[in-house]
Each structure stands twice: as structure tokens, then as C-alpha cells.
C-alpha positions as CSV (number, residue, x, y, z in Angstrom):
1,M,53.2,-129.1,72.0
2,D,51.2,-128.7,74.8
3,A,50.0,-130.3,78.1
4,Q,49.4,-134.2,76.2
5,T,53.4,-134.2,75.8
6,P,56.3,-132.7,77.3
7,N,56.8,-136.3,78.2
8,I,57.7,-137.7,74.5
9,I,61.4,-137.6,73.2
10,G,61.8,-134.9,70.5
11,A,58.2,-133.0,71.0
12,S,60.0,-130.2,72.7
13,G,62.8,-129.7,70.0
14,N,60.9,-130.7,66.7
15,P,56.8,-129.7,66.9
16,V,56.1,-132.2,64.5
17,I,56.9,-135.6,66.5
18,G,54.6,-133.7,69.0
19,R,51.7,-133.4,66.9
20,V,52.3,-136.6,64.9
21,W,52.6,-138.6,68.3
22,Q,48.8,-136.4,69.2
23,M,47.8,-138.1,65.5
24,A,48.7,-141.2,66.0
25,E,48.1,-142.5,69.1
26,P,44.2,-142.9,69.4
27,L,44.7,-144.9,66.4
28,C,47.3,-147.0,67.8
29,R,45.2,-147.5,71.1
30,G,41.5,-148.0,69.2
31,E,43.6,-150.6,67.9
32,G,45.5,-152.5,71.1
33,V,49.5,-151.4,70.2
34,E,51.7,-149.3,71.9
35,L,53.3,-146.3,70.3
36,V,56.8,-146.6,71.2
37,C,58.6,-143.8,69.5
38,V,57.9,-141.0,66.9
39,E,61.5,-140.0,64.7
40,Y,61.3,-137.0,61.9
41,G,64.2,-135.7,59.9
42,R,65.9,-135.4,56.9
43,E,67.8,-138.3,55.8
44,H,69.2,-139.6,52.1
45,G,66.7,-139.0,50.0
46,G,64.6,-136.5,52.2
47,R,62.9,-136.5,55.0
48,T,61.3,-139.1,57.2
49,L,58.5,-139.9,59.7
50,R,59.4,-143.2,61.6
51,I,56.9,-144.6,63.6
52,Y,57.5,-147.5,66.1
53,L,54.9,-149.8,67.4
54,D,54.6,-152.6,69.7
55,K,52.0,-155.1,71.2
56,A,52.2,-158.1,73.5
57,G,53.1,-161.0,71.7
58,G,55.1,-159.0,69.0
59,I,54.1,-156.6,66.4
60,T,53.2,-157.7,62.8
61,L,53.7,-157.1,59.1
62,D,49.9,-156.7,58.6
63,D,50.0,-154.3,62.0
64,C,52.6,-152.4,60.8
65,A,50.7,-152.0,57.2
66,R,47.0,-151.6,59.0
67,I,48.4,-148.7,61.2
68,S,50.4,-147.4,58.5
69,R,47.1,-147.0,55.6
70,Q,45.5,-144.8,58.4
71,L,47.7,-143.0,60.0
72,S,49.0,-142.1,56.1
73,D,45.4,-140.7,56.1
74,I,45.3,-139.6,59.5
75,L,48.4,-137.5,58.4
76,D,47.5,-135.6,55.1
77,I,44.9,-134.1,56.6
78,G,46.1,-133.2,60.0
79,L,49.4,-132.6,59.8
80,E,51.6,-129.5,57.7
81,T,55.0,-130.1,57.2
82,K,57.2,-128.4,54.6
83,G,58.1,-130.5,51.9
84,A,56.9,-134.3,51.4
85,Y,58.2,-137.4,53.5
86,R,58.4,-140.7,53.8
87,L,56.5,-142.5,56.2
88,E,58.0,-145.7,57.5
89,V,55.9,-147.9,60.3
90,S,58.0,-150.9,61.9
91,S,58.6,-153.4,65.3
92,P,60.6,-151.4,67.4
93,G,63.5,-154.2,67.0
94,I,66.7,-154.7,69.5
95,P,67.5,-152.1,70.2
96,R,63.9,-150.7,71.8
97,P,64.0,-146.8,71.1
98,L,63.3,-145.3,74.2
99,G,60.2,-142.8,73.7
100,K,58.3,-141.5,76.1
101,M,59.1,-141.2,79.9
102,D,57.3,-144.3,81.0
103,D,60.0,-146.6,78.5
104,F,62.3,-145.4,81.7
105,I,60.6,-146.6,84.3
106,R,59.6,-149.7,82.5
107,F,63.4,-150.6,81.5
108,N,64.8,-149.5,85.1
109,G,67.9,-151.9,85.6
110,E,68.5,-152.6,82.1
111,R,71.5,-150.5,79.9
112,V,71.0,-147.9,78.4
113,K,72.7,-145.9,75.8
114,I,71.5,-142.3,75.8
115,R,72.2,-139.1,73.7
116,T,71.5,-135.8,74.7
117,S,71.0,-132.5,72.9
118,E,73.6,-130.3,74.6
119,P,76.7,-131.5,76.2
120,I,76.6,-132.4,80.1
121,D,80.2,-131.9,81.1
122,G,81.4,-132.3,77.5
123,Q,79.9,-134.9,77.2
124,K,76.2,-136.1,75.1
125,N,76.7,-139.9,75.0
126,F,76.1,-142.0,77.7
127,T,75.9,-145.6,77.8
128,G,75.5,-147.1,80.9
129,I,72.6,-149.3,83.4
130,L,69.2,-147.3,84.1
131,T,68.7,-146.5,87.7
132,G,65.6,-144.5,87.9
133,V,63.8,-142.2,86.9
134,N,63.0,-138.9,90.1
135,G,60.5,-136.2,88.6
136,S,61.4,-135.5,85.2
137,T,65.2,-136.6,86.0
138,V,66.9,-139.9,84.2
139,H,69.4,-141.5,86.6
140,L,72.0,-143.8,85.0
141,E,74.9,-145.6,86.3
142,V,78.3,-144.9,84.0
143,D,81.3,-146.1,84.4
144,N,80.7,-147.0,88.0
145,R,79.7,-143.5,88.4
146,P,75.7,-141.7,88.7
147,V,74.8,-139.3,85.9
148,A,71.8,-137.7,86.0
149,I,69.7,-136.2,82.7
150,A,66.8,-133.9,82.5
151,F,64.0,-135.9,80.4
152,T,63.6,-132.7,78.4
153,D,67.9,-133.1,77.4
154,I,67.4,-136.3,75.6
155,A,67.4,-136.8,72.1
156,K,67.6,-140.2,71.5
157,A,67.9,-143.4,73.1
158,H,67.4,-147.3,73.3
159,T,68.1,-150.0,75.3
160,L,71.3,-152.3,74.6
161,I,71.6,-156.0,73.9
């Protein structure tokens, strides 16, 4: 991972996520869509590389297909992985994944669920109201108590309805 990916969830624990983000973001920007989140891991049936996209007015099936075709070619050339993976490109849906630090700023005041990679006070899952970001720390209110989580400790996060 380099200086361009420290604010991406999962990039510090999985170099494939950071590398995919570096390759996919310029493509997405050029196509007028936002790269929301990148997930990579083993699932039933093998490894899956999942890319979430969004844009003003919502992402369409045609947007996903267009990005998927182009990104597949880019990844075939630039991404080295151990074994095959299935590429999925989709809209973020509801609940919306939070994939980068800017998302935590953008969705301030929203109800969110965060899973950490390591326990904080014996707990890895937190559900509460996002109350802000200070530096590289995400703040929530969980059951009327403040909780501070280092961004680098977040394994997965999404908004709740």
C-alpha cells in the first residue's frame, strides 16, 4: 500500500484491496462514477472481488456492465493474485457500505454499523450514530456512550436504514 490508499477500509490488512482501488478509481472517475467500496475475500464457491459504485441519480446496470468490462481488462494485466476470483460490480444499495474516510464525514449523523479487526474493550461490532471524525478516528454514540475507533481498525462498515 502506498500514500494514496491509507484512508481505504481493508487496504492495510489486504494489499489486493489497495491495489484494486488504485487501478479502479481513475477508471471510475473518468466514467463519472464514484468508487464506493472494494471487498476481496473467500466466499462459498471461491474468492470474490466486489466493487461498489455510485453516482448522482443512482448507478444503472449499464454503468456496472461498462465498468466491469473495462476493469476486468485492467485487472487481468495489473493484478496478481493467488488463484482465480469472481469479479462483481454493483450499486452500494441500502445499507450503503462505507469504504473510505470521506464516507464517515459525509454520513455524519447517520446510524451505522462498524466491525473492527480487533476487539475494543472486548467488542468488535458497534451500532450507533456517527458523531464525527477527528483526524484518523471515527466517533460514534453507542447506547448513549461515546466510542472512538481508529480508522485503521475498521474491517467493515455500513449505514443502517
